[in-house]
N, C-alpha and C positions, 0 to 999 in steps of 0.2 A: 409431414412429420410421420414417422413410424409409430404405430401403436404397440405397446408391450403390455401383456397381461401377466400380472404377478402370479396368478394361479397356474399359469402355463410354464413358469420357470424361465421365461425369456429375459429376465432382468440381468442375469449374470453376464450374458453375452454382450449386452449393451455396456455394462460396466467395464468389461475388458476393452471395448473400443475407446472409452474415455481414458482408461489407463494408458493406452497407446498414444493418445493425444498428449498426455502429460509425460511422455517419455523423456529420456535424457537428451540434453542439447546435442545436436549433430557434432561429431568430432571435428569436422572441417571448420565449423564456426568457432569451436573452442580453440582450434589451432590458430585461426586467423586473429581472433581476439587476443590470444596470448602474445602473439608477435607484436600487435599494436601496443599492448600494455608495456612490453619490454622496451620498445622503441621510444615511447614517451618517457618512460622512466630514465632511460639513458640520455636522450637528446632533447627533452623538454619542448620548448616553443618551436624549435626547428622541425621536430616531428609533427607537431600540431599543424603547422603551416603546410607541410607536405600532404597530410591527410585531408586538410580542408580543400586544397587544390584538386586532389584526387577525387574526393567524394562530392564536393559542392561546386566544383567547376572553376571557382576563382576565390581569391582572398576577400574577406569583407572589408568594408570601408574602415573599420576599426575593430580591434579585438575586444576592448572593453567599451560598452555602450556608454557614452557621456551622460552625465546626470541630466543635462538640459534636454537631451533627446528623449529620455524616459519621461521627464516632466511634460514635454511637448506632446507626447503620445496621449497622456492623460488629458491635457487641456483640449486637444483636438478630437477626442473620442466622442462617439455618440452618447449624449447625456443619459438616454434610457439604458444603454449598456452599462455605463458607470453606476447608475442607480441600482440596477439589478445586482451587480457585483457587491456594492456596498450593503444592500439588504442581505445578500447571502453571507457576507463576511460577518455581519452582526449576529446572525444565527449560529454560524460556526464558532465564533468567539464565545457566545453565551454558553454553548454546549461544552466546549473544551475548557472553559474556566473552571468547571466543576471537577475536572480531572486532575488539577494541579496537586502534586504531593507536598507534604509538609515535612520540614526538618523537625526533629524532636530531641529532647534531652531528658534523661531518666536518672535523676539522682537517688541514691540509696542511703539509708540511715547510717550505714557503716562507712560512709565517705566515698564509696564507689560511684563513679559517674559514667553512664553509658549514653550513647546517642547516635543519631544519624543526621548527616548533612546532605541536603538535596540541592542541586543547582543545575542550570542548563549547560549544555555543551558549549564550548567556546566558539566553534565555527562549523556550520553545516552547509553542504553543497546540495543544490536543488537542480536536478536535470529536468528540462522542459522541452518536449518535442516542439519543433517550430515549423514544420511543413504542413501537410494536409491534416495531420493529427495534432493540431495545436490546441491545447486545453487550458484556457485561463482558469477554469474552475480548479484544476489541480494545483495551480500556484497558490490559491487560497487554502486549499485543504492541507498542503504541506507546510506553508509558511506560518499560518495562524497558530497551530499548536506549538511550533518551534518558538515563536515570539512569546507565547504564554509561558513556556518552560523556562524562558530566560536566556535563550541562545544569543550570544553576543553579536554574531555576524552571520548573515545568510548570503551565500554566493550562488548566483544562478548561472547555469550554462544552457544555451539554446542554439540550435543550428541556425546559420544565416539563411535568409531567403535567397532566391536566385539573383536578386539585384544587390546582394551583399548587405542588406539591412536586416533588422530584427522584426519578427512578427509583432505588429503594433498592439494587437489584443493581449499578447503576452506581456508587453511592456506596461500596458494599462493596469493589468492585475498586479504586476510587480510594484508599480508606483503606489497603488492603493494599499497594499499589504505591508509595504516598507522593506522590500528586498534591498540589501545594501549595495551589491555590485552585480552587474550583468555582463557576461562574456559571450561573444558570438563564436560558439564552438559546439560541435555535436558529435554523436556517435561514441563508440568505445573509447576513442582518443580523449574526448572531453571527460569521461568518467576517470580515465587514467590520470589526467591532469589534476582533477580534484583529489584523487587519492595520494598522488606523489608530490604534487605541487610543481610549478615551473617558475621561471622568472616573472611571468605575467600573472598566472592564475595561482592563488594561494592554496596550500594544502588544507583540507578540511578533516573533521573528525568523523563525519557521517555523511553518506550520500543517499538522498531520497528522490523519488519521482519516477514516472513511467518512461518507457522507451521501447524500442524494437528489440529483436532477439539479440542483436550485437550489444546493445546497452545492457540488457538483462544479464547476458553472459559475463560482461565485464564486471558488473556489480558482484555477481556470484564469485568470480575468480579473485576479486579484491577484498572479499569479506575476510576480516582479520587484519588486513592492512588498515582498513577503515571499517566502521560499522555501516550497515545498509538497512533500509526499511524492511524489505522482504524480497524473496525470490518470487516474482510474479509470473503467473502463467496466463493463458487466454481467459477472457472474461466469461462469466457464467451466471445463470439465473435458474432458480428452481421455484416454480409456482405451485403451491398446494391449493387446490380448489375443490369445492363441492357443488351441489346443484344450485346453491344460492349465488354463485359467481356469475358475473356478466361476461359472456364469451368474448365480447368486443374488447373489454379491458384486458382479459387474459392474453389474447392474441397480440395486442399492442405491446404489452409488457414483455412478452417473450421476444418479440422482434427488436425491442429497444436494446437488448444485449446482443442478439444475433448480428446486428449491423456492425458491431465493433470489428469483427474478424471472422474469416472463414473457419477458424479453429474455435470460435466461441461456442459455448454449449448452452442451449435453452431447453429446459425440461419442465413439462407439466405433470404433476402427480395428482390424480383425481379419483374420487370414488364414484363418479358419474360418467358413464360412457357417452351418454347423449351430449354432455358438455364437450367431450373430446371432439366429436364430429362437428359441433358448432364452431369450436376454436379453429379447426382446420379450415373451415369455410371462411372464417373471418381473416385468417392469415392470407389466404389467396386474394381476398377482396382488398384488404388494406395494403398489402405489399406492392400491389400494382401501382400505387401512387407514391411509393417511397424511393428516394434517390439511390439508396444502397441495396436495391432489390437483389442484385446478383450475389452480393455477399451474404445477405439474409438467407437466400435460397440454399446456398452451399452450406452454410452453418447448420441450418435446420435439417437438411438432408443427411449430413454426415454425423453430426453430434447432437442433434435435437431428438426428443422423444416425448411421447405421451404415455405415461405409465399409469395403467388402470389397476387400482387396488381395491381391496374388499372393505376397508374401514379407515376411519380417520387415524386410528392408532397405527395402522400399517403405513399410512402416509407419513406420519411423524418418524417412524422407524427408518423409512427410506431417506427422508430428509437428513436425519442425523448421520446416516451411513455415508451419504454423498458429501456432507459438509460444504454446501455451496457458498460461493462468494456473496451472492444476493439471494435471500429467501423471502418470497412473498406468501402471505397467508390470506387467501381469499376464501375463507371458510365462515360458516356461521359461528358467531361468538369468537372472533379472531384473538381477542385479548386473553382468552383462556389457554392459549397455546404458548404463552411466553415462557412458562416454567418447564415446558416439555421439549422445547427446541434448543438443544445444547450445542450443536455444531453448525454455526453459520457466521459469516463475516458481519452481515447486518440483516436484521429481520424487519420486514415491512408488513404491517398489520392492517387489514381491512381493504375495502374496495378503492379507497382514495389515497392510499399510501403507495403510489406508483414508484417504481424503482428510480426514475429520473429525479424525483423529489429528493432522494438521498444523494444523488450525484451532484446536484447543484445548489440545494437551498435549505433543507431542513435543519442542518447543523451537525449531526454525526458525520464522522469522516468517511470519505468514499474510497480511501486507500485501504483495501481489504484483502485478506488472505484468499488465495485461489487454489485450485487443484486439490481440494480436500484438506488443505492445511489448516482450515478453520477448526479442525479437531485440536490443534495445539498452538496456533498463532492467533493474534488479536489484531483488530484494526489499528492503523496508525493513530497515535494520540499524543498527548502531552508527555506521557511517560517515555515515549520513543525518543524524546530529545533531552531527557534528564539523565543525570548520573548521580549515584549515591555513594557516600563513604560513611562507614561507621567510625565511632571513636570510643576509646576506653581510657578511663582514669581509675587507678587503684591506689589506695593507701598501703603503707607497709603492713599494717595490721590485717587489712583485708586479704592481701596476698599471702600472709602467713597462714591464715585460716584455709586458704585454697591450695597451698603448695603441695601437700601430700597427694591430693587427688591428681593434680597436674603431672607431677613426677611419676606417679604410678602409671598413668596412661601413656606418657612419653616413653617410659622404659618398656612397656608392653609392646610398643610399636618399634622398638629398637632404635629410637632417636635419642641417644644418650646426651647429645649436646643440647637438645631441648630441655631435658631434665636438669642438666647442669646450669642452664641459664637461670633457672628458678633457685636451684640449690645454693649457688654462690651468694645470693642475696641474704642468706641467713646463716652463714658460717662465721 
């Protein structure tokens, strides 16, 4: 990993490199995905079958996974794996239950009644990668808050394996969390099917879940036709650490995100240069035993860095400027930083709050804003699956008291029909 000294002004050049990583989607990919979306919109299931044959090699045994197959996957699963998922789901549920919004009614003494009605979306689509990047944890993280929000139906799409079946770990998670229907379909075509609906796959109101660049591009292009969770970029972690940090822990946590993708970004911001050297040595030692060493090496070389700064305040300033997806604080008195760190998807405090704890178990959601968007986006949560409507009731006397103000503003805006709609009620 390269070392960057803030006092030498080398930080800006590195930030430009990160910006290039977060550049616009390749035009060729956008064109390909646009053609897929239009084909599915026009031809439905026929287009889905064509793309499945093209990209997966053959059609699966069935398009919709039978309920008995889902149940069998759960029955036949490793009991320890099932127990781990259940423990995780318990924590995720407990955390997200506290996020649930309340409807309210606000009656006034003059007879006016105002209020807000909150309810879950009717139907949500969950995209789940099914190949080498199959993440049952993401099934829990997406489906649990949807259930708590009151979503009526969760539709899952996942690519078939080479033998035409579904990834069993994914089915186990789907069974545990109560996904309603599962379809064997992947790629941008599956996202299009969820957005437009086909004879087989129902149209949904929102699409959530991770995927490759084609899936991410499809979601981006379909935003407005349906809602989406967020436009996700490569994974990233920033670790703030001082002389009290254990270099073994820092190195391990940096690599836990670097292994995701060669485009992933892992950054250490420290006030202690001796820690930086120890972390570099630990990365070399630990990575030799890791299965995704090649990806880790590429990620750290191209988009990793150790930023050496003068003070803890400067480290906070850098963290807020980068707005990372995951932010670890391995500093003395880590809890004292909660009110200072404004821009991060999720903040991990202390030596034993390792990032994978958030990925799998603690309870807060692991679907987080990336590429600096934590400055204005929030993690996936119950509110992501809720919709709100306000309601207004006015008596004749209450409207009479307000009519002059309403008509004055309407006429100022040149909307005379607005003013007239109030005026005619009192003629």
